[in-house]
N, C-alpha and C positions, 0 to 999 in steps of 0.2 A: 504493500500500500504506500510505500515511500514515494512512489512516482505519481500518486493520485493528486489531482488538484484539490484545493481546499473545499470547493463547493461540493465535490463528489464525496469527500470525507464527511462533511456536514450532513449530506443527504443520507449516507449510510448510517451515521450516528442516530439521526432522528428516526429512521426506519427501524433500526434495532431497538430503540427506546419504545417505539410504538408496539412492536412485537412483544416486548417484555411486559408492557402495560396490559395488552389484551390476553396474552398467555398467563400472566400472573393472576388475572381475575378468574380465568378458568381453573387454574391450579387451586386457588382458594375455594371455589365452589365445589370442585370434585373432591378435594381433600375433606371438606365438611361432610359430604355425602358418605365417603368411605370411612370417615371417622365414626359416624353413627352406625353404618351398616356392619363394619368389621370390628367395632368396639376398640378402635385404636387408642382413643384417649384414656382408656382404663389401664394401660400398661406403660411402663417406662420406655420400652422400645417404640411404642406408638408415638409418644411425645417426641422422641428423637427423630422419627421418620417425618413427623409433621414439621419439625423445626427445619429439617433439610429441605423439604418441599417448598416452604415459604421463603427460603433464601437461595434458591437456585441461581438467580442472576449473580449474586455475590460469589457463589461457588464457582460458576463458570468463569468469572473474571479472575478469581484467585488462581484457579488451575491454569488458565491461559497465561497469566502473568508469570507464574512459577515455571512453567514449561519454557517460556521465552526468556527467562532470566531477568525479567523486569519486576523484581519483587517489590520495589518501591511503590509502584502503582497499586499492587495488591494491598500492601500495608495501609496506604493512604485511603484506599477505597473502604477497607474494613473499618478503620478507626473514624474516618470522616462519615461513613455510613451510620455509625452509632449515634454520632452527634446530630446528624440531619434527620434520622428516623425519630429521635426524641422530639425534634421540632415538628414532626408530623402530628404529634399530639396537639400542637398549637392550632394547626389547620382543622383538626377534628373538633376542637373546642370552639373555634370561631365560626365554622360553617355548619357544624353538626348540632350544636346546642345554642342556637341564636336566642332562644327565649328560656327563661327559667334559670335553674342553677347551673353552674359551670360543670365541665366534664368530670373533674376529679372529685367534686362533691358527690356527684351521682354514682361514681364508680368506687368510692372509698371502701376498702376492705383490707384486712391484715395480709391476706394472700398476695395482693398486689404489692404491698410493702416488702414482702419476702422476695418477690420477683425483682423488684427494683434494687434491693440490697444485693441480690445475686449479680446483677449487672455491675454494681460498684465493686464487688469482690473480684470479679473476673478482670475488670479494668485495672484494679490494683496489682494483680499478678502481671498484667501486661507491662505496667511501668517498671516493676521489679525485674521482669525478664529482659527488658531493654538494657539493663545494666550488667547482665551476665557476660562472661567472656565469649568471644565469637567462636572459639574453638571447642566449646563445651557441647559436644554432640556424640551420641552413641546409638547405633542401630537406626540411623536416620531419625532420631528423636532428640529433643532438647527438654531439660527439666521444666522450663517455663511453659512450653506447649502442652506437655503432659499434665501439668498442674492446672492450667486453664481449663482443660477438658474435665479434669476431676472436680474442680469447683463448680463447673456448669452442671455436671451430673448430680452432685450433692444438692445444688439448688433445685433441680427438677424433682428430686426425691422429697425435698422440703415442701415444695409447692403441692405435690401430690398428697403428702401427709396433711397439709393445711386444708386442702379441698375436702378431705374426709371429716374434718372437724378440728376445731381449736378450743382449748380450755378458756374461752373468753365468752362474754355475753353475746348472744346471737352469732356464735362461732366466728367472731371477728368481723362481722358485717355491720357497717355503721348505720345508725338510724336515719331514715330519710333518703337512703341511697337506693339503688336499683332494686325493685321488688322481685322481679323474675330472676331465676338462677343464671349465672354466667353461661353463655353458649346457647341460650334459648333461640336466638335468631338463626342458628344453623341446624336446628332440629327439624328434619323433614316430616315429623309426626304431625305438625300443625298444618301441613299442606302448603307451606310457603316455599319450600325448597326441596328439590330432589325427588319428589314423589313419582315423577314420570320417567326418571332416569334409572335404568337397570345398573346393577353393580358392574357388570361387564362393560357396559358403555361408559360408565364413570371411569373405570380403569383405563380404557382406550383413550378417552379425552385427556385424562391426566397424563398419560404417557406421551401423547402428541404435544401437549402443552409443555411438558418437561423438556422434550427434545428441542422444541422451538425456543424455549428460554435459554437453554445451554448454548445453542448456536448463536442466538442474538447476543448473549452475554459475551461470547468471544469476539463477535463483530464490534460490539460496543467498546471493549477494552482495546482492541487493535486500532480502530478508527479514532478513538479518543486519544490514544497515545500520539498518533500522527497529528491530530488537530492541535494538541498541546504544543507540539514542536513548531507547527506553522504559526501559531499566534504568540509564541515566545513564553508560554506558561509552563512551568515545570510539571512533570508527570505527577509528582506528589500533590501539588496544589490542585491540579485538574482532577485527580482521583478523589481527593477529599471534598470537592465541591460539586462540580457539574456531573461527574461520573456517579458520585454517591447519590445525588438527587435523582438521576435517571433510574438507578436501581431501586429507588424508594417509591416509585410510582405505583406499583401494585398495593403497597401498604396504605397509601393515601386513598385509593379507590375502595378497597375492601374495608378499611377502617371507617370511612364515611357511611358505607352500607350498614355496618354493625351499629353505629351510633344512631342512624336514622330509624333503626328497628328497636331502639332502646336497650341494646346490649352494650352498655358502656364499659362494663368490666372486661368483656371479650376484646373490645377495641384496644383498651389500654394494655391488656395482657399480651396481645399479639405483638405490640411494639416492644415491651419490656422483654418478652421471650425471645424475639428476634435479635435484640441488642445483646442479650446474654450469650446467644449462640454464635454470633459473628466472629468473636475472637477465637473460637474453636477452629476456624478455618486456618489459623496459623499452623496448627498441627498438620493440616493437609498440605500447606505450602512447604513445610519442612520435609515431609515425607517425599514430596515430588522433587524438590530442588536438592535435597540432601545437605543443605546448609542452614545454619541458624538464621531465622528471619528477624526476630525481635532485636538482636544486637545490631542489626543493620538499620533499625528505625531512625529516622531523622528527628531533629528537634521539633519539627512541625508535627510529626506523628505523636510524640509525647504530649505536645501542647493540645492536640485534638483529644487525646485520651483524658487529660485533665478537664477539658471543656465538657466532654460527655459526662464525666463524673459530676461536675457542678450542675449541669442541667438536670440530671437524674435526681440529685439530692433536692433540688427545688420541688420536684413533683413528690418526692418522699415526704417532705415537710407538708405539702398540700394535702396529701392523703391522710395525714395525721391531724392537722389543724382544720382542714376542710373550710377554707374561706369561701364565702358566697359572693363577694364583690366581683363585679365585672368591669373591665377596663378596655375601651376600644373594641367592644363587641366580643370579648373573650374573658375568661377567668383571669383574676389578678396574677395567678401563678403562671399561666400561659404567656401573659404579657411580659412578665419578668424573664421567662425562658427565651422569648423572641428577642428581647433587648440584649440579653446576655449572648445569644448566638450571633446576632449582628455585630456586636462589639468583638466577639471572639473571632469572627471571620476577618474583620479588619485587623485584629492583632495577628492573625495567621499570616497575612501578607507581610506584616512588619517582621515577624519571626523569620519568615522565609528569605527576606531580603537583608536580614541582619548578619 
């Protein structure tokens, strides 16, 4: 693609993003159907499968970047993706709950606090792993990548345990929050989704959407890297901003659908769950490249990790204190997250040029 003109690269990038948007919606719909039909959500393996399915664009980009030796784009996309996917909650709050209480007030539960804390824990290991010696690798594995995966699995176990019940009043569900159980919007039993789709057809559509997402993800990474070179933007910055936004399009669409159906807890859980899973892709990158990934992280990557932690903690505080005030059409917490993110992006360019 190095010989392609800029307009052709932009066209390919937009087309790949559109495929990811459409295929991502189908992946979400068919995953919901298979989740209920095959009882995937009741087992740890099912949760892992669902996490992989909802993050196929990032997986494709990570694999493509690791194979081509362009690990910097993969790291920037993963860590930038966590920050920007947290900002997706701002969009869900602003456009999905225009009237009444803000998103986090309606979604408040201790289970979501556990998911958010898992994100913070995983990102803490990311920062620590970036300081490890570059030569510390054995059997194509690094301690940080293994520990990140372990923390994620422990977080999944904690979430599953919390969903079965917590030793708190109302099992950790806040008063005045969502009345229906989390995930009700994807239950085909009410006739809203999936009643006319057979299990075999759902698997077929899921498979086609998965392949389309993987191919589009590779095209997105390759064209994006070339575009970054044409416009003089480093691959790290491009991966952390524009590329991360493109791979977050399915989360925006499916999140808005959940919020409009009153499934606020599911919408927030999908974001936190995806953010906790994304750093696990560093294990994939290490296995493919055979070299430690985190020690190669730039200062911009660590900066983005700290930003993602800060944004997540704002929502943790909101889940606990549950402010009702709205600012500029969104919850006060979402407004703070938006401002912090915009300031963070400005600071990102300052860090990159410093």
